[in-house]
C-alpha positions as CSV (number, residue, x, y, z in Angstrom):
1,M,1.8,-2.9,-13.2
2,R,5.3,-2.3,-14.4
3,S,7.4,0.7,-13.0
4,P,9.3,2.9,-15.4
5,H,12.6,4.7,-15.4
6,P,13.2,6.9,-12.2
7,T,13.3,10.0,-14.4
8,E,9.8,9.3,-15.5
9,R,8.6,8.7,-12.0
10,A,9.9,12.1,-11.0
11,V,7.4,13.7,-13.3
12,G,4.4,11.6,-12.3
13,L,4.6,8.8,-14.8
14,E,4.6,6.0,-12.3
15,Y,3.6,3.0,-14.4
16,Y,3.5,1.4,-17.8
17,V,0.2,-0.1,-18.8
18,S,1.8,-2.9,-20.8
19,D,3.7,-5.6,-18.8
20,T,5.6,-7.0,-21.7
21,D,9.3,-6.2,-21.9
22,G,10.2,-3.3,-24.2
23,V,11.7,-3.7,-27.6
24,G,14.6,-1.4,-26.6
25,G,16.5,0.9,-29.0
26,Q,16.0,4.6,-29.3
27,L,14.1,7.3,-31.2
28,R,15.6,10.2,-33.3
29,A,18.9,8.5,-34.1
30,D,18.5,10.7,-37.2
31,D,16.0,13.6,-37.7
32,D,14.3,11.8,-40.6
33,Q,13.4,8.9,-38.3
34,F,11.0,11.1,-36.4
35,R,8.5,12.7,-38.8
36,V,5.5,14.9,-37.7
37,R,2.8,16.2,-40.0
38,E,0.2,18.6,-38.7
39,L,-3.5,17.8,-39.0
40,E,-5.1,21.2,-39.3
41,R,-8.6,22.6,-39.8
42,F,-8.0,25.8,-41.7
43,S,-9.7,26.9,-44.9
44,T,-7.9,28.8,-47.6
45,E,-8.9,30.5,-50.9
46,P,-7.0,30.1,-54.2
47,V,-3.6,32.0,-54.3
48,D,-5.0,34.5,-56.8
49,A,-7.8,35.5,-54.4
50,P,-8.0,39.3,-53.8
51,T,-5.4,40.4,-51.3
52,D,-7.6,43.1,-49.8
53,A,-10.0,40.4,-48.5
54,Y,-7.4,37.7,-48.1
55,P,-4.1,39.4,-47.1
56,Y,-2.5,36.3,-45.6
57,L,-0.4,34.0,-47.8
58,V,-0.6,30.4,-46.5
59,F,2.1,27.8,-47.2
60,R,3.1,24.4,-46.0
61,A,6.7,24.0,-44.9
62,T,8.5,20.7,-44.5
63,L,11.4,21.5,-42.2
64,S,14.5,19.5,-41.2
65,G,16.7,20.7,-38.4
66,W,14.5,23.8,-37.7
67,D,12.7,24.7,-34.5
68,T,9.5,26.5,-35.5
69,N,10.4,29.7,-33.8
70,D,13.8,29.8,-35.4
71,F,12.4,29.2,-38.8
72,A,9.9,31.9,-38.4
73,S,12.6,34.3,-37.4
74,R,14.7,33.3,-40.4
75,L,11.7,33.7,-42.7
76,S,10.8,37.2,-41.4
77,N,14.4,38.3,-41.7
78,A,14.6,37.1,-45.3
79,L,11.3,38.9,-46.1
80,G,12.3,42.0,-44.3
81,I,9.2,42.1,-42.2
82,S,8.3,41.9,-38.5
83,R,8.4,38.5,-36.9
84,E,4.8,39.2,-35.7
85,R,3.5,38.9,-39.3
86,V,4.5,35.2,-39.4
87,N,2.0,32.8,-37.7
88,W,1.5,29.1,-37.2
89,A,-0.8,26.7,-35.3
90,G,1.7,24.5,-33.4
91,T,5.3,24.7,-32.4
92,K,7.6,21.8,-33.5
93,D,10.9,20.4,-32.4
94,K,14.1,20.9,-34.5
95,Y,15.2,17.3,-34.1
96,A,12.6,15.9,-36.5
97,V,11.3,16.3,-40.0
98,T,8.1,18.4,-39.6
99,T,5.4,19.5,-41.9
100,Q,3.1,22.4,-40.9
101,L,1.2,25.4,-42.2
102,F,2.4,29.0,-41.9
103,S,0.6,32.3,-42.7
104,V,2.4,35.5,-43.6
105,Y,0.6,38.8,-43.7
106,G,1.1,40.8,-46.9
107,A,3.4,38.3,-48.7
108,E,3.3,37.1,-52.3
109,P,4.3,33.6,-53.4
110,D,7.4,34.9,-55.2
111,D,8.6,36.6,-52.0
112,L,9.2,33.3,-50.2
113,P,12.9,32.7,-49.9
114,D,15.0,29.6,-50.4
115,V,16.0,28.3,-47.0
116,D,18.3,25.4,-46.3
117,G,16.5,22.5,-44.7
118,A,13.0,23.9,-45.7
119,N,10.7,22.9,-48.6
120,L,7.9,25.5,-49.0
121,E,4.6,24.8,-50.9
122,V,2.1,27.6,-51.4
123,V,-1.4,26.5,-50.3
124,G,-3.4,29.6,-50.9
125,R,-4.7,32.8,-49.1
126,A,-6.7,33.4,-46.0
127,G,-8.6,36.3,-44.4
128,R,-6.9,35.8,-41.0
129,A,-3.7,34.4,-39.5
130,L,-3.2,30.9,-38.3
131,E,-3.7,30.4,-34.6
132,F,-3.4,27.6,-32.1
133,G,-7.0,26.6,-32.3
134,D,-6.4,25.6,-36.0
135,L,-4.3,22.7,-35.0
136,A,-6.4,19.5,-34.5
137,G,-3.6,17.0,-34.1
138,N,-0.4,15.5,-35.5
139,A,0.4,12.4,-37.6
140,F,3.7,10.7,-36.6
141,E,6.1,8.2,-38.2
142,L,8.7,7.0,-35.8
143,V,11.6,4.6,-36.5
144,V,13.0,2.7,-33.6
145,S,16.8,2.4,-34.1
146,E,18.6,-0.8,-33.1
147,P,15.7,-2.5,-31.2
148,E,16.9,-5.4,-29.1
149,R,13.6,-7.4,-29.0
150,P,11.6,-6.2,-32.1
151,A,9.4,-9.3,-32.0
152,L,7.7,-8.1,-28.8
153,V,5.9,-5.3,-30.7
154,D,2.9,-7.4,-31.3
155,E,2.5,-8.4,-27.7
156,I,2.7,-4.8,-26.6
157,T,0.2,-3.8,-29.3
158,D,-2.3,-6.4,-28.0
159,E,-2.0,-5.1,-24.4
160,L,-2.5,-1.5,-25.5
161,A,-5.5,-2.5,-27.6
162,A,-7.1,-4.1,-24.6
163,F,-6.4,-0.9,-22.6
164,A,-8.1,1.2,-25.3
165,G,-11.4,-0.7,-24.7
166,T,-13.0,0.1,-28.1
167,E,-15.6,-2.1,-29.7
168,D,-13.7,-2.5,-33.0
169,A,-10.0,-2.8,-32.4
170,D,-8.9,-3.9,-35.9
171,D,-9.3,-1.7,-39.0
172,S,-9.5,-3.1,-42.5
173,D,-6.2,-1.5,-43.4
174,G,-4.4,-3.5,-40.8
175,A,-4.2,-0.7,-38.2
176,V,-5.0,-1.6,-34.6
177,T,-6.8,0.8,-32.2
178,V,-4.6,1.1,-29.1
179,G,-4.8,3.3,-26.0
180,V,-2.5,4.7,-23.4
181,P,-3.0,7.1,-20.4
182,N,-2.9,10.7,-21.8
183,F,0.1,11.5,-19.7
184,F,2.2,14.7,-20.3
185,G,5.5,13.4,-21.7
186,Q,8.9,14.0,-20.4
187,Q,9.5,16.9,-22.8
188,R,6.9,18.9,-20.8
189,F,9.3,19.0,-17.8
190,G,12.7,18.7,-19.4
191,S,14.1,15.4,-20.7
192,R,17.6,15.9,-19.2
193,R,16.7,18.2,-16.4
194,P,13.1,17.8,-15.4
195,V,12.6,20.8,-13.1
196,T,10.1,23.0,-15.0
197,H,7.2,21.7,-12.8
198,E,9.3,22.3,-9.6
199,V,9.6,26.0,-10.6
200,G,5.9,26.1,-11.3
201,L,5.0,24.5,-8.0
202,E,7.0,27.1,-6.1
203,I,5.3,29.9,-8.0
204,V,1.8,28.6,-7.3
205,R,2.8,28.3,-3.6
206,D,3.8,32.0,-3.7
207,D,7.5,31.2,-3.0
208,W,9.2,33.3,-5.7
209,E,12.6,32.8,-4.2
210,G,12.1,29.0,-4.2
211,A,11.0,29.2,-7.9
212,V,14.2,31.1,-8.9
213,M,16.4,28.7,-7.0
214,A,14.7,25.7,-8.5
215,Y,15.5,27.1,-11.9
216,L,19.1,28.2,-11.2
217,G,20.1,25.3,-8.9
218,N,19.1,21.6,-9.2
219,P,22.2,20.3,-11.0
220,T,21.8,17.0,-12.7
221,D,24.2,14.4,-13.9
222,A,23.0,14.8,-17.5
223,E,24.5,18.3,-17.7
224,P,28.2,19.2,-18.4
225,E,30.3,19.3,-15.3
226,G,30.9,23.0,-15.6
227,T,27.1,23.7,-15.6
228,Q,26.6,21.4,-12.6
229,A,29.4,23.3,-10.7
230,A,27.8,26.6,-11.5
231,R,24.4,25.5,-10.3
232,T,26.0,24.1,-7.1
233,F,27.8,27.4,-6.5
234,V,24.8,29.6,-6.8
235,E,22.8,27.3,-4.4
236,E,25.6,27.4,-1.8
237,T,26.6,31.1,-2.0
238,R,23.8,33.2,-3.5
239,D,26.7,35.3,-5.0
240,W,24.8,36.4,-8.1
241,Q,27.6,38.4,-9.7
242,E,30.1,35.6,-9.4
243,A,27.6,33.2,-10.6
244,L,27.2,35.2,-13.8
245,E,30.9,34.6,-14.4
246,R,30.4,30.9,-14.0
247,F,27.2,30.2,-15.8
248,P,27.8,29.4,-19.5
249,H,26.5,32.0,-22.0
250,R,24.3,29.4,-23.7
251,L,22.1,29.3,-20.5
252,R,20.7,32.7,-21.4
253,Y,17.5,32.4,-19.3
254,E,19.5,31.5,-16.2
255,R,21.8,34.4,-16.9
256,S,18.8,36.8,-17.3
257,L,17.6,35.8,-13.8
258,L,21.1,36.4,-12.4
259,H,21.4,39.8,-14.0
260,E,18.2,40.9,-12.3
261,L,19.4,39.6,-8.9
262,A,22.9,41.1,-9.3
263,E,21.4,44.5,-9.9
264,C,19.7,44.4,-6.5
265,D,21.1,46.3,-3.6
266,G,21.4,44.0,-0.6
267,E,19.4,40.8,-0.1
268,P,16.7,40.3,-2.7
269,E,13.1,40.5,-1.5
270,S,10.2,38.4,-2.8
271,D,9.3,41.0,-5.4
272,T,12.9,41.0,-6.7
273,Y,12.7,37.2,-7.3
274,R,9.4,37.6,-9.0
275,A,10.8,40.4,-11.2
276,A,13.6,38.1,-12.2
277,L,11.2,35.5,-13.4
278,E,9.2,38.1,-15.2
279,R,12.3,38.9,-17.3
280,L,11.8,35.6,-19.0
281,P,9.8,35.2,-22.2
282,T,6.0,35.1,-21.5
283,N,5.6,31.7,-23.0
284,L,8.2,30.3,-20.5
285,Q,6.5,32.0,-17.6
286,R,3.2,30.3,-18.6
287,L,5.1,27.0,-19.1
288,F,6.2,26.9,-15.5
289,V,2.6,27.0,-14.2
290,H,1.4,24.7,-16.9
291,A,4.1,22.2,-16.0
292,A,2.9,22.2,-12.4
293,Q,-0.6,21.5,-13.6
294,S,0.7,18.8,-15.8
295,Y,2.6,17.1,-13.0
296,A,-0.5,17.1,-10.8
297,F,-2.4,15.6,-13.7
298,N,0.1,12.9,-14.2
299,L,0.0,12.0,-10.6
300,M,-3.8,11.8,-10.7
301,L,-3.6,9.4,-13.7
302,S,-1.0,7.3,-12.0
303,E,-3.2,7.0,-8.9
304,R,-6.2,6.0,-11.0
305,L,-4.0,3.2,-12.5
306,E,-2.9,2.2,-9.0
307,R,-6.6,1.9,-7.9
308,G,-7.5,-0.1,-10.9
309,L,-10.1,2.3,-12.2
310,A,-11.0,2.1,-15.9
311,F,-9.7,4.7,-18.3
312,D,-11.9,3.8,-21.2
313,R,-15.2,4.3,-19.4
314,P,-16.4,6.3,-16.5
315,V,-17.2,5.5,-12.9
316,E,-19.8,7.3,-10.9
317,G,-18.5,10.8,-10.0
318,D,-16.3,11.2,-13.1
319,V,-16.5,14.3,-15.4
320,A,-16.6,13.3,-19.1
321,C,-16.2,15.3,-22.3
322,F,-17.5,14.7,-25.8
323,V,-15.7,14.5,-29.1
324,D,-15.2,17.6,-31.2
325,S,-17.5,17.2,-34.2
326,D,-15.3,19.5,-36.3
327,A,-12.2,17.4,-36.0
328,P,-10.6,15.9,-39.2
329,D,-11.8,12.5,-40.2
330,G,-10.2,9.7,-38.2
331,L,-9.1,11.9,-35.3
332,A,-11.0,11.7,-32.0
333,L,-10.4,15.2,-30.6
334,P,-11.8,15.7,-27.1
335,D,-13.8,18.9,-26.7
336,T,-13.3,19.9,-23.1
337,D,-15.8,22.8,-23.5
338,R,-18.5,20.1,-23.6
339,L,-18.4,18.5,-20.1
340,Q,-20.9,16.3,-18.3
341,R,-20.8,15.0,-14.7
342,V,-21.4,11.3,-14.6
343,D,-23.9,10.6,-11.8
344,E,-25.4,7.2,-11.1
345,R,-28.1,7.8,-13.8
346,R,-25.6,8.6,-16.5
347,V,-22.9,5.9,-16.0
348,Q,-24.4,3.5,-18.6
349,S,-25.1,6.1,-21.3
350,V,-21.7,7.8,-21.0
351,T,-20.1,4.3,-21.0
352,R,-21.7,3.6,-24.4
353,H,-20.4,6.9,-25.8
354,C,-16.9,6.1,-24.5
355,E,-17.0,2.6,-26.0
356,R,-17.8,4.1,-29.4
357,G,-15.1,6.7,-29.2
358,R,-17.6,9.6,-28.8
359,A,-16.7,10.6,-25.2
360,F,-13.7,10.6,-22.8
361,V,-13.3,10.6,-19.1
362,T,-11.3,13.7,-17.9
363,A,-9.1,14.9,-15.1
364,P,-8.3,18.5,-14.2
365,L,-5.5,20.8,-15.1
366,V,-6.1,22.7,-12.0
367,G,-6.8,26.4,-12.1
368,T,-9.0,29.1,-10.5
369,E,-12.2,27.9,-12.2
370,T,-11.6,24.2,-11.6
371,E,-14.5,22.1,-10.2
372,L,-13.2,18.8,-9.0
373,A,-14.9,15.5,-9.7
374,D,-17.0,13.5,-7.3
375,G,-16.8,9.9,-6.2
376,E,-13.5,8.0,-6.2
377,Q,-11.9,10.2,-9.0
378,G,-12.8,13.2,-6.8
379,E,-10.9,11.6,-3.9
380,I,-7.9,11.1,-6.2
381,E,-7.9,14.7,-7.3
382,R,-8.2,16.1,-3.8
383,E,-5.6,13.8,-2.4
384,V,-3.0,14.7,-5.1
385,L,-3.6,18.4,-4.6
386,A,-3.4,18.1,-0.8
387,A,-0.1,16.2,-1.1
388,L,1.3,19.0,-3.3
389,G,-0.1,21.7,-0.9
390,L,-2.3,23.2,-3.7
391,E,-5.8,24.3,-4.2
392,P,-7.6,25.9,-7.2
393,D,-7.4,29.5,-5.7
394,D,-3.6,29.3,-5.6
395,F,-3.6,29.7,-9.3
396,D,-4.9,33.3,-9.0
397,L,-1.5,34.7,-9.9
398,P,-0.2,37.9,-11.4
399,G,0.3,38.3,-15.1
400,E,1.3,35.4,-17.3
401,F,1.4,33.0,-14.3
402,H,-2.4,33.2,-13.8
403,S,-4.4,30.1,-14.9
404,T,-8.1,29.4,-14.9
405,G,-7.5,25.7,-15.6
406,T,-9.3,23.2,-17.8
407,R,-9.9,19.5,-18.0
408,R,-8.1,16.9,-20.2
409,A,-9.0,13.5,-21.4
410,I,-7.3,10.7,-19.4
411,L,-7.1,8.3,-22.3
412,V,-5.7,8.8,-25.8
413,R,-6.6,6.3,-28.5
414,T,-5.1,6.0,-32.0
415,D,-5.1,3.6,-34.9
416,L,-1.5,2.2,-34.9
417,E,0.3,0.7,-37.9
418,T,3.6,-1.1,-37.3
419,E,6.3,-2.2,-39.8
420,R,9.5,-4.2,-39.4
421,E,13.0,-3.7,-40.8
422,P,13.1,-1.0,-39.8
423,L,10.7,-1.1,-36.9
424,R,8.3,1.8,-37.5
425,L,5.3,3.1,-35.6
426,S,2.7,5.2,-37.5
427,F,-0.2,6.9,-35.7
428,S,-2.1,10.2,-35.2
429,L,-2.8,12.0,-31.9
430,P,-5.0,15.0,-31.0
431,K,-3.2,18.2,-30.2
432,G,-1.6,18.3,-26.8
433,S,-0.9,14.5,-26.7
434,Y,2.6,13.2,-26.8
435,A,4.0,10.7,-29.3
436,T,6.6,9.6,-26.7
437,V,3.9,8.6,-24.3
438,L,2.8,5.9,-26.8
439,A,6.4,5.1,-27.8
440,R,7.6,4.6,-24.2
441,E,5.3,1.6,-23.9
442,F,7.1,-0.1,-26.8
443,L,10.7,0.9,-26.0
444,K,10.7,1.0,-22.1
445,V,14.0,2.8,-22.0
446,D,15.6,5.9,-20.4
447,P,13.5,8.8,-21.5
448,I,16.6,10.4,-23.0
449,D,16.5,7.7,-25.6
450,L,13.0,8.7,-26.5
451,G,14.2,12.2,-27.6
């Protein structure tokens, strides 16, 4: 198997599954060359439905140059309402053209403002707000800019189709069913400074000082020289007040940690370092631990590849999940609440379900309620956790850092359409899967060029 860029290996992506050279080039040369459209499962009533029963106005927004959180803040300010009255199902990147649903409590269609870079289309009304569970997946259209070897796209597609292992690889519309390991992409850990999982690992190990220093320190060559120097300074001196003078104001989260530490009399204790981390937004606190889980998951998938175990069908000891029957047509959404251990008697039956796209083999995102697999996959899971010095009980953490864990499909399949001039990849993925994990197989470049 082919080894990837060192930055990817640092977050557990240790292989490509296609051996063909990449087409080269880059993604997101312009925002409109990376398009994302949500696939949601959310019912609405007509816009003239009574507001006492359906108080939420639902609209679809196509955004260019807007992070979802920033757009929600801009919208709530324009409406003169609390930001908490604006809800959505999935957070999207600003460096793309994105289409997604929003709900606003108590708003009327005529209230919606004109916002630069946003096209708003009223959909109807609802009796509740949008929430994360309403997102089923995303449809992507990615343009590869300046590919060096565009003709190789067909060879790579064939290799990924073989990896998918489905009975019918070609659709009547010309799409090809392909598959890749369901890795967490580089964005989960930081494209330019992949340290989020390192912070999370220290938290789970109950080393709060190590977690803070993993976030404040760890300079990388991808950062400006001044930022690198500030990180090196704080690592070497632990002079929190002087570090505040040196850290750029744009690094507001690092500065929040430094403020907490600078207010401490004397040498900080473990509780002080923890308090510093708890000054950060709750979603970022959760992200640290989730990134640690994601890193372990990636390592488990890489080891399964190394051992030559199948991804498209189970081996004895695996834990499988079934497809969510409520997912939109054409989207195979794993339902990890419906799990089944694959003992010797069930290998053949679960294999048939997997071949028909009705089931998936899983691996754990480890937490307090995790039950590890048996057989060779169980060996992999235990060896990875032992190498990281982790076990499920370690995730019994305070506040937002606590995690019960779950399981995640190890394979993601999609019907891929490709076009030339420009080279375009069009496909859909279930929520939580990364477009760049598919795209990396085609480009085989520095992850920074994947956006």
